N, C-alpha and C positions, 0 to 999 in steps of 0.2 A: 923792157925797157924803164916800166916803170920802178921795177925794184932798183935797175942801176940807178936812176937817178934819187930814189930816197937813199941807199946806200952809201952812196957821195960823203966823205968825210966833213964836216962843217968847216975844215980849216983847206980844203981844197976849192970852197965854195969863195974865192977871190973876194969877192964882195956881197953883200947882200942880191945891189941891183944888176949883180949878172942874172939872176930866177925871178928877181920881181917885174911886174909886170909895167910899165913904161907907160906914162899919158902925159895929158895937160892937165891946168885947173883953172876954173874960171866960175864967178860968182859968189864967192868965199863968204861975202859980210852979209848975200841976200840969204845965204841958209842957217847962219846964228842965228835963233831964237832968242839964246841970253847969252852972254856971257858967264864964267865962273863965278858963282856967288861967293862969298866967306864959306870957308869950309869945303869947296868945291874943287876939285879939279877942270872937270869937262865942260865944255860950252853945252846947252841945252840948243839943239837943231832942229830945224824945220821938218816937216814930213817931207817924204820921198826926195831927201835931200841922198843927189848922187854919192856913189862910192869915191870918187876920186875929190869929191870936196871934203866928205866926211872925213876921210885919211886926210890930208891936209890940217882942217881944222884942228883933230884930235894931237896931231905931231905938234904944229903950233901953241896948244894948251901944253903938253907935255915937255915943252919946251920952258915955256913959262913958269908952269910947276915946280922944276927943275932949278929954277934962276938961271937958266942958260941964254935967257935971249937978247941979253946984250953981247953977249959973247958969239953964237950965232944965227946966221939968217933966220927966219920964219918962211915960212914957204908962202910967197904972195901971188894975186891971180897974173896968168899969164905965164907961171913957172913950170916947168917941167917936174915930176914926180916921179916915182916909181912905188906902187901897190903894194904892201906886202901883208897878205892874210895871217894872222896870229890865231895861236891855239888858245885856250882857255890862259888867262894871266890875273893878275894881282889888279890890273884898271878894267876889268870887263871891257876891255876893246877887242873886237870882231877885226879890224884892220887898222895900219896906218899908212901914212905916206912918208916915204923919205925921199928928201929933196937931192937934186944933181949937185947941189953944193956939200961943204963939208958937213956930218955928222959930229956930234956929240960923241965921246963913246957912251956915256950913260947908256944915250937912248940905243944906240948902236948894240951893246950887249943884251940891249932889253930883248929888241928883234932879233937876234942871234939865239937868244933864249928859247924864245917864244915862236919863231917861227912856222906857219904850217907846210910843210914843204908837199903835203899830199894836194890840200887844195889849191895853193899854186901850181901843179902837176895838172892834175884835173884842168882849170881853170885854163891855162895856157896850151899844152902840148895834148891832153886827151880830148878835147874839146874839138882840136885841128884836126887831129886825128882821126876820130868820129865822123867829122865829116868830109874829109879824103874818102873815106872807106865809103859813104855815103853816095858822094859825087861819083864812084870807080863801081856802083852797085856791089860793094863786097860785103862780106860777113864782117863785123867789128869781130876780132879774136876778145876774149875773157882775157884782162891782165892779172887776173889772180889765179896765182901758179899752182893754189891749193885746189882751184874748181874740179878738178877731175878725180882728184879722192874724194870732196863730198858725194859725186853723184855715182863712184863706182860701189857697184851693190857686188 
């Protein structure tokens, strides 16, 4: 199952929102320690900033950095968003929030290029499957198809 999820061609994933984690956001201003200063792209965040709030702040900062904040809506408190885990990228972001509204093509392309499908699988589907197996008192099967080769002597 994990292999099928991973092998899906990117063009088959109709939108990033289909595989991202849906959530809401609150207290955005509370967790901004300081807005980006001259020469900086991203805000400094307070300690223990929740991932959904961090994702929303980083999206808004990226929107401003790319000068798209006049054309596209920022994520505000009470909005629904989709959390996307990212691989290593030029901005060193671990995650970004995608609003339920329209997303600029520049940001959508960035997200498509650096989306971490493995991490999304683990956090959304893998953990739920593991919990189901625990509830049923079943042994969770290995999702790595090469595990038998490793232990074969």
